[in-house]
C-alpha positions in Angstrom: 0.0 0.0 0.0 1.3 3.5 -0.7 2.5 5.6 2.2 0.0 8.4 2.4 2.3 10.3 4.8 4.7 10.7 1.8 1.9 11.7 -0.7 2.8 14.5 -3.0 0.9 16.8 -5.3 1.9 16.3 -8.9 1.0 18.2 -12.1 1.4 16.4 -15.4 0.7 18.0 -18.8 0.0 16.1 -22.0 -1.6 13.6 -19.7 -4.5 12.1 -21.6 -2.6 9.6 -23.7 0.8 8.0 -24.4 3.7 8.8 -22.1 1.8 11.4 -20.1 -1.0 8.9 -19.4 1.4 6.3 -18.3 3.1 8.7 -15.9 -0.3 9.7 -14.4 -1.0 6.1 -13.7 2.3 5.5 -11.9 2.0 8.6 -9.8 -1.5 7.5 -8.7 -0.3 4.0 -7.9 2.4 5.5 -5.7 -0.4 7.2 -3.7 0.2 10.8 -5.0 -2.4 13.4 -5.7 -2.3 14.1 -9.4 -3.5 17.1 -11.3 -3.6 16.1 -15.0 -3.8 18.5 -17.9 -4.5 18.0 -21.6 -6.8 19.5 -24.2 -9.4 16.8 -23.3 -9.7 14.0 -20.7 -9.3 11.2 -23.1 -8.4 8.0 -21.2 -8.2 9.9 -18.0 -12.0 9.7 -17.7 -11.7 6.0 -16.9 -9.0 6.5 -14.4 -11.1 9.0 -12.5 -13.6 6.3 -11.6 -10.8 4.3 -9.9 -9.0 7.3 -8.4 -11.8 9.7 -7.8 -10.2 11.3 -4.7 -6.6 11.4 -6.1 -7.1 12.5 -9.7 -8.1 15.9 -10.8 -8.4 17.2 -14.4 -7.7 20.8 -15.6 -8.2 21.3 -19.4 -5.2 23.1 -20.8 -4.2 23.6 -24.4 -0.6 24.7 -23.9 -0.6 26.3 -27.3 -3.1 28.9 -26.2 -1.6 31.7 -24.3 -5.0 33.0 -23.3 -5.6 30.0 -21.1 -2.6 30.5 -18.8 -4.5 32.7 -16.3 -7.6 30.5 -16.1 -5.5 27.4 -15.7 -3.5 29.1 -12.9 -6.7 30.0 -11.2 -8.0 26.5 -11.5 -4.8 25.1 -10.0 -5.2 27.5 -7.0 -8.7 26.1 -6.4 -7.1 22.7 -5.9 -3.8 23.4 -4.1 -1.6 26.2 -2.9 1.6 24.1 -3.2 3.1 21.7 -5.8 5.7 19.1 -5.2 6.4 18.0 -8.7 5.5 19.3 -12.2 6.1 17.1 -15.2 5.8 19.2 -18.4 5.2 16.6 -21.0 2.8 18.0 -23.6 4.2 17.8 -27.1 3.5 17.4 -30.8 5.4 16.6 -34.0 5.2 17.6 -37.7 7.7 16.9 -40.4 8.9 19.3 -43.1 8.4 18.3 -46.7 11.2 20.2 -48.4 9.6 19.7 -51.8 6.4 21.4 -50.8 7.2 23.1 -47.5 4.5 24.2 -45.1 6.5 26.8 -43.2 3.6 27.5 -40.8 4.3 24.1 -39.2 7.3 25.7 -37.4 5.0 28.0 -35.5 2.5 25.2 -34.7 5.2 22.9 -33.4 7.0 25.6 -31.5 3.7 26.8 -29.8 3.2 23.4 -28.3 6.7 22.0 -27.7 8.5 25.1 -26.5 6.1 27.9 -25.7 3.8 25.2 -24.2 6.6 24.5 -21.7 7.1 28.2 -21.0 3.4 28.7 -20.4 3.2 25.7 -18.2 6.1 27.1 -16.1 4.2 30.4 -15.9 1.3 28.4 -14.4 3.2 26.2 -11.9 6.3 28.2 -10.8 4.4 30.3 -8.2 3.3 27.1 -6.5 6.7 25.4 -6.8 8.3 28.4 -5.1 6.0 27.9 -2.1 6.8 24.2 -1.8 9.9 22.9 0.1 12.0 20.6 -2.0 9.9 21.1 -5.2 10.9 19.6 -8.5 10.3 20.8 -12.1 10.7 18.3 -14.9 10.6 19.1 -18.6 10.5 16.6 -21.4 12.7 17.3 -24.4 13.9 14.6 -26.8 16.9 12.6 -28.0 16.3 14.3 -31.3 18.3 17.2 -30.0 21.4 15.0 -30.0 21.7 14.9 -33.8 20.2 16.3 -37.0 17.6 14.3 -38.9 15.9 14.9 -42.2 12.4 16.6 -42.0 13.0 17.3 -38.3 13.8 21.0 -38.4 10.8 22.2 -36.5 10.5 19.3 -34.0 14.2 19.2 -33.2 14.6 22.9 -32.9 11.6 23.2 -30.5 12.9 20.4 -28.3 16.4 21.9 -28.3 14.8 25.1 -27.0 13.2 23.2 -24.2 16.5 21.7 -23.2 18.2 25.1 -23.1 15.3 26.7 -21.4 15.3 24.1 -18.6 19.1 24.4 -18.1 19.0 28.2 -17.9 15.9 28.2 -15.7 17.7 25.9 -13.3 20.2 28.7 -12.6 17.6 31.4 -12.0 15.4 29.4 -9.7 18.2 28.0 -7.6 17.5 30.4 -4.7 14.1 28.8 -4.3 15.6 25.3 -3.9 13.6 24.0 -6.8 15.4 21.1 -8.6 15.1 21.0 -12.4 15.4 17.9 -14.5 15.3 17.7 -18.3 14.3 14.3 -19.8 15.4 13.3 -23.3 13.5 10.2 -24.3 14.2 8.1 -27.4 11.3 6.6 -29.3 8.3 5.7 -27.2 5.3 3.8 -28.6 2.6 6.5 -28.4 -0.2 7.7 -30.8 2.3 10.4 -31.9 5.1 8.0 -32.9 2.7 5.5 -34.4 2.2 8.0 -37.3 5.9 7.8 -38.2 6.8 6.3 -41.5 10.4 5.3 -40.7 12.3 2.8 -38.5 12.5 3.8 -34.8 15.5 2.0 -33.2 15.2 0.9 -29.6 11.5 1.9 -29.3 10.0 1.2 -25.9 6.6 1.0 -24.3 5.2 4.0 -22.4 5.4 1.9 -19.2 9.0 1.1 -19.7 9.8 4.7 -20.5 7.9 5.8 -17.4 10.0 3.5 -15.2 13.2 5.0 -16.5 11.9 8.6 -16.1 10.7 7.9 -12.5 14.2 6.7 -11.5 15.7 9.9 -13.0 13.1 12.0 -11.1 13.9 10.2 -7.8 17.6 10.9 -8.3 16.8 14.5 -9.3 19.4 14.5 -12.0 20.0 17.6 -14.1 19.5 15.7 -17.4 18.6 12.2 -18.4 18.7 10.7 -21.9 17.6 7.2 -22.7 17.9 4.6 -23.9 21.7 4.6 -23.6 22.2 2.7 -26.8 20.5 5.4 -28.8 22.5 8.1 -27.0 25.7 6.4 -28.0 24.5 6.0 -31.6 23.6 9.6 -31.9 27.0 10.7 -30.5 28.3 9.8 -33.9 26.9 13.0 -35.3 29.3 15.0 -32.9 32.3 12.7 -33.2 32.2 12.3 -36.9 29.8 14.9 -38.4 30.9 14.3 -42.0 30.2 10.6 -41.7 26.8 11.3 -40.1 25.9 13.7 -43.0 26.9 11.1 -45.6 24.8 8.4 -43.9 21.7 10.5 -43.3 21.5 13.2 -46.0 18.7 12.8 -48.6 19.9 11.2 -51.7 
């Protein structure tokens, strides 16, 4: 049975499916109170029947700046402190260089990067008031190397990585730990749309297990799986070879 004396209040964005949904389930199983956010409840509606007292839902489209104030107010109706925030909401669109839709850069950036910024705007006041609070942002292994068609996605996730690293310095006086997670391929509705091989792909449950261990250790940054990290290091060690192997023919 979970130790209710150690129960925490946790906020998770992008929580209605995929990796976010898996993280919600694990936090609930651990006995924590979870505030889940997404554009709609999705599979969370079923979880609420089992965890009616632990699970709360606040609708939040992180791409909509106009929602920040109302989401912040809704959070304050539920809690005045926050132990852990996991900012996981994300999207992906690929650039077709033959018929480029340049507007996709703005769409992807609004969710992946500005969505994290807006989420921090919501949760930082609560984290500041909570002893030993922890802020977690989800970036991607895609930032480790350049890939075709990934200009928008990779750039937005690289921005998340830098944002979290810089924010860590500024909020240090509040004793808020900051962790940036760089997952590889996870089997989610988003990656199921991909039309290419995804090496070392893992289930959301396995990825959640890895992420939880990193959160427990409060590391600055955690990239997984390690085999993918090592493979992507080739782009830095031998950039010309990486280019020859990966450039469009």
